[in-house]
C-alpha atoms as one frame of an Amber mdcrd trajectory, in Angstrom:
protein
  10.624  27.164   7.202  13.438  26.697   9.718  17.096  26.702   8.721  17.351
  22.980   9.451  14.690  22.280   6.835  16.057  24.260   3.921  16.998  22.506
   0.653  20.606  23.603   1.142  20.887  20.675   3.525  21.312  18.465   0.432
  19.443  16.022  -1.781  17.447  12.991  -0.670  17.697   9.492  -2.146  14.537
   7.384  -1.899  15.276   3.692  -2.459  12.875   0.825  -2.908  10.205  -0.647
  -5.088   9.138  -3.764  -6.886   5.474  -3.221  -6.081   3.150  -0.237  -5.890
   2.907  -0.848  -2.144   6.568   0.101  -1.809   6.722   2.851  -4.424   3.564
   4.914  -3.867   4.414   5.802  -0.249   7.809   7.016  -1.484   6.174   9.299
  -4.047   3.868  10.705  -1.358   6.854  11.388   0.891   8.744  13.029  -1.997
   5.832  15.387  -2.596   5.743  16.236   1.087   9.438  17.139   0.915   8.658
  19.449  -2.017   6.019  21.129   0.140   8.842  21.779   2.593  10.953  23.606
   0.033  12.805  20.911  -1.875  12.929  20.991  -5.659  12.024  17.844  -7.646
  15.595  17.588  -8.918  16.837  17.340  -5.311  14.910  14.107  -4.818  16.207
  11.028  -6.609  14.665   7.563  -6.578  16.540   4.276  -6.785  14.588   1.234
  -7.945  14.754  -2.099  -9.707  14.781  -2.411 -13.468  12.062  -5.094 -13.201
   9.844  -3.100 -10.860   6.771  -0.945 -11.391   8.803   2.070 -10.269  10.490
   2.196 -13.696   7.198   3.555 -15.014   5.380   5.312 -12.198   8.269   7.309
 -10.698   9.066   9.207 -13.951   5.329   9.699 -14.469   5.255  11.373 -11.055
   7.982  13.789 -12.170  11.043  12.377 -10.410  14.318  11.001 -11.701  15.191
   7.390 -10.970  18.226   5.142 -11.214  17.319   1.527 -11.972  19.481  -1.238
 -10.562  19.850  -4.728 -12.074  18.912  -7.984 -10.412  15.982  -9.456  -8.565
  15.097 -10.679  -5.089  16.852 -13.706  -3.646  14.679 -16.700  -2.806  15.343
 -18.798   0.272  16.525 -21.868  -1.623  19.376 -22.797  -3.932  18.413 -22.408
  -7.598  20.112 -21.304 -10.787  18.050 -18.117 -10.663  19.273 -17.472  -7.132
  22.897 -17.718  -8.206  22.238 -15.155 -10.921  20.425 -12.997  -8.359  23.494
 -12.952  -6.123  25.641 -11.645  -8.982  22.938  -9.105  -9.787  22.909  -7.916
  -6.172  26.703  -7.526  -6.175  26.523  -5.440  -9.365  23.682  -3.383  -7.911
  25.717  -2.832  -4.752  28.634  -1.361  -6.687  26.288   0.851  -8.682  24.588
   2.048  -5.493  27.888   2.880  -3.814  28.965   4.888  -6.858  25.613   6.682
  -6.920  25.785   7.631  -3.253  29.392   8.799  -3.609  28.552  10.873  -6.678
  25.356  12.488  -5.438  26.413  12.933  -1.794  22.834  12.866  -0.466  21.986
  14.390   2.882  19.921  11.302   3.704  18.675   8.026   2.247  15.127   6.771
   2.761  14.685   3.009   2.435  11.215   1.780   1.462  11.957  -1.937   1.440
  11.997  -4.445  -1.377  14.988  -5.729  -3.341  15.845  -2.335  -4.825  16.200
  -0.867  -1.355  18.879  -3.313  -0.236  21.829  -2.065  -2.288  21.196   1.625
  -1.698  20.511   1.401   2.029  23.596  -0.756   2.542  25.613   1.789   0.562
  24.277   4.492   2.891  25.421   2.461   5.889  28.912   1.893   4.423  29.343
   5.573   3.493  27.841   6.853   6.761  24.940   8.694   5.171  21.966   9.249
   7.516  19.441   6.489   6.900  15.713   6.422   7.603  13.558   3.341   6.992
   9.852   3.478   6.064   8.068   0.171   6.676   4.578  -0.312   5.231   3.465
  -3.427   7.119   2.914  -4.690  10.645   5.805  -7.140  10.219   8.953  -5.714
   8.680  10.327  -7.067   5.417  13.727  -8.750   5.256  15.591  -5.745   3.814
  14.181  -3.326   6.372  14.965  -5.811   9.157  18.564  -5.957   7.931  19.207
  -2.242   7.475  16.808  -0.915  10.105  19.346  -1.620  12.847  21.597   1.043
  11.286  18.875   3.621  10.683  18.511   6.805  12.698  14.782   6.154  12.789
  12.251   3.689  11.388   8.851   5.013  10.339   6.206   2.349  10.976   2.444
   2.120  10.335   1.441   0.607  13.690   2.800   0.190  17.205   4.809  -2.977
  17.881   6.369  -3.269  14.406   9.584  -5.224  14.925  12.131  -2.527  14.048
  14.452  -0.538  16.305  13.983   3.200  16.956  10.463   2.896  15.564   8.299
   6.003  15.227   4.599   5.462  14.475   3.894   7.711  11.503   1.321   5.659
   9.625   1.795   4.450   6.080   1.654   7.320   3.540  -1.338   7.225   1.232
  -1.847   8.803  -2.161  -2.914  12.443  -2.392  -5.984  11.354  -4.373  -7.169
   9.284  -1.416  -6.792  12.133   1.070  -8.472  14.617  -1.262 -11.357  12.305
  -2.124 -11.966  11.497   1.532 -12.339  15.184   2.369 -13.865  16.662  -0.791
 -16.003  14.052  -2.602 -19.397  13.138  -1.170 -20.916   9.672  -1.460 -23.813
  10.713  -3.698 -21.487  12.339  -6.234 -19.138   9.346  -6.193 -22.019   6.974
  -6.894 -23.213   9.097  -9.770 -19.745   8.973 -11.298 -19.715   5.164 -11.121
 -23.380   4.684 -12.075 -24.161   3.128  -8.703 -27.576   3.333  -7.030 -27.719
   6.021  -4.396 -30.033   4.326  -1.924 -28.379   0.894  -1.485 -25.581  -0.413
   0.719 -22.590  -0.730  -1.619 -19.952  -3.456  -1.314 -16.682  -2.710  -3.056
 -14.656  -5.821  -3.919 -11.050  -5.566  -5.111  -7.720  -7.402  -4.900  -5.122
  -5.517  -6.903  -4.699  -5.239 -10.647  -4.597  -9.027 -11.184  -7.402  -9.817
  -8.769  -7.935 -12.880  -6.594  -9.614 -16.078  -7.746 -10.536 -16.926  -4.156
 -12.305 -13.613  -3.570 -13.883 -13.570  -7.034 -15.353 -17.057  -6.634 -16.797
 -16.127  -3.250 -18.458 -13.063  -4.759 -19.960 -15.046  -7.636 -21.518 -17.454
  -5.147 -22.759 -14.616  -2.935 -24.456 -12.971  -5.917 -26.515 -16.145  -6.371
 -27.528 -16.135  -2.697 -28.389 -12.427  -2.699 -30.492 -12.454  -5.895 -33.606
 -11.329  -4.010 -31.963  -8.450  -2.126 -32.943  -5.037  -3.417 -31.024  -3.200
  -0.678 -27.498  -4.243  -1.758 -25.165  -3.305  -4.596 -21.825  -4.920  -5.444
 -19.099  -3.107  -7.366 -16.681  -5.888  -8.244 -13.188  -5.122  -9.543 -12.425
  -8.573 -10.941  -8.840  -8.026 -12.074  -7.069  -8.894 -15.302  -6.238 -12.512
 -14.521  -9.798 -13.854 -14.254 -11.701 -11.295 -16.299 -12.112 -13.466 -19.393
 -13.327 -16.487 -17.398 -15.911 -14.781 -15.204 -19.361 -16.447 -15.217 -22.500
 -14.978 -16.715 -24.505 -14.165 -13.573 -28.214 -13.512 -13.177 -28.196 -11.095
 -10.226 -31.970 -10.711  -9.998 -32.940  -7.749  -7.805 -29.374  -7.394  -6.544
 -27.381  -4.647  -8.264 -24.150  -6.262  -9.441 -21.540  -4.651 -11.635 -18.211
  -6.197 -12.596 -15.295  -4.215 -14.038 -11.908  -5.466 -15.157  -9.948  -2.650
 -13.521 -10.747   0.582 -11.724  -8.293   3.466 -12.025 -10.490   5.686  -9.841
 -10.250   3.632  -6.684 -10.501   6.733  -4.535 -13.954   7.427  -6.029 -14.980
   3.782  -5.624 -13.966   3.877  -1.959 -15.967   7.026  -1.314 -18.992   5.449
  -3.022 -18.802   2.243  -0.969 -20.073   1.353   2.508 -18.010  -1.806   2.963
 -14.896  -3.243   1.318 -14.025  -6.880   0.638 -10.316  -7.105  -0.091  -6.822
  -8.264   0.810  -4.883  -6.634   3.664  -1.762  -5.166   2.085  -0.074  -2.181
   3.696  -1.569   0.321   1.255  -5.088  -1.053   1.649  -5.089  -1.026   5.451
  -3.807   2.568   5.355  -6.402   3.775   2.846  -9.483   2.152   4.403  -9.242
   4.178   7.652  -8.705   7.451   5.769 -11.896   6.683   3.849 -13.763   5.478
   6.933 -14.473   2.284   5.020 -14.816  -0.889   7.118 -13.693  -4.129   5.563
 -13.964  -7.872   5.311 -10.247  -8.572   5.017  -8.879 -11.761   3.455  -5.091
 -11.750   3.989  -2.941 -13.131   1.195  -1.715 -16.454   2.623   1.705 -16.318
   0.934   2.547 -12.816   2.180   6.036 -12.680   3.700   5.996 -13.322   7.451
   2.197 -13.466   7.255   2.283  -9.671   7.385  -1.157  -9.201   5.837  -2.798
 -11.037   8.715  -0.988  -8.826  11.210  -2.016  -5.767   9.182  -5.636  -6.873
   9.283  -5.639  -7.537  13.015  -4.832  -3.913  13.800  -8.111  -2.920  12.176
  -9.992  -5.869  13.666  -8.820  -4.964  17.171 -10.292  -1.465  16.960 -13.606
  -2.789  15.644 -13.200  -1.536  12.082 -12.899  -4.816  10.187 -13.277  -8.565
  10.299 -10.575 -10.959   9.136 -11.182 -14.271   7.373  -8.367 -16.622   6.397
  -8.021 -17.342   2.699  -8.705 -21.059   3.141 -12.002 -20.366   4.967 -13.269
 -17.684   2.610 -16.087 -18.809   0.353 -19.515 -17.564  -0.720 -21.293 -18.666
   2.453 -18.645 -17.107   4.691 -18.842 -13.844   2.726 -22.629 -13.754   3.050
 -22.439 -14.528   6.776 -19.827 -11.862   7.515 -21.524  -9.135   5.482 -24.959
  -9.777   6.947 -23.489  -9.703  10.459 -21.797  -6.359   9.725 -24.740  -4.537
   8.131 -26.571  -3.624  11.381 -23.420  -1.998  12.821 -21.786  -0.716   9.644
 -21.840   2.946  10.716 -20.244   2.142  14.076 -17.547   0.177  12.264 -16.971
   3.134   9.949 -16.377   5.396  12.947 -14.093   2.795  14.529 -11.875   2.323
  11.494 -11.643   6.067  10.970  -9.921   6.321  14.354  -6.881   4.607  12.793
  -6.602   7.114   9.926  -3.288   8.902   9.439  -3.809  11.119   6.390  -0.697
  13.111   7.321   1.610  10.068   7.344   3.725  11.353   4.425   4.323  14.628
   6.287   5.304  12.703   9.411   7.874  10.636   7.498   9.211  13.744   5.748
   9.678  15.407   9.128  11.483  12.311  10.361  13.899  12.539   7.424  14.576
  16.212   8.068  15.111  15.543  11.744  17.738  12.929  10.844  19.808  15.665
   9.167  20.394  17.555  12.407
């Protein structure tokens, strides 16, 4: 370990959250910093009191300061007025935190919780690095990225200055499963047939009614197929209203939630899912091609841009939410099946399993 990379250089603040897509990359980067000699107590997270980080960051073994407030919508409402006051309070708290802890650098992950802390870093002249998870930068990263020493981005052409393509950090479980768990073992663990082509369907913890309805219709059309299996993560929102399906010769299994997604990805041959930053980073590491259905309300249509990076290398197809139904799902899957192994090789070319290490190195470089 070189002198520039020793923990004596100071602590690191990691700011951002609201969703797992913002928080999990930060945890991966924190663990990479520990591999480089930092102690857990030298890494401090800053998040939002309403965000998922309030739970998962302490579970990962790191301290966190939670700021009040919520994101500001682009219209005048009573909630927005309260949000402005919350942001002002969060800003003062962030400035006090940065002054008290005197971090060597601040890493901004995006999301509301990142705004106050990254702006405090700018005001107090603390080295700032931005980590963007999507092909189109979020509003906070667009604002503070212009002051950052570097911006870590998942793809070329992300609209941030001083961009360095690092990839989007993925969870350790994903990297380990991709290299150590074979498909046959994964299928045994999930009670999936070993000889069929397996479709893995998922859309986050809540799920997607659009994707779920398309799958239900496809199951009806594929009743006579004995070569396919569908592992369907329905999600909490629509679990209690799912139909009672007669899948015939098709193997179909629905689950409410899957907390072993890394195993499910290893077991699968093709994914049907949204195109969030985490998903489009994990699919290449797993070599898992996808039928991607971007969330239509995603900010700046970033999920569509995410998806197109994988489409352009031949590793996925992209279908708009409004056009996605059972017939379109059946058509796309049946068109993919003859070339599924070529698509697997193609999507694997976009894998960046060392993305967390790359971002950690970028942070350490900013200290020089």
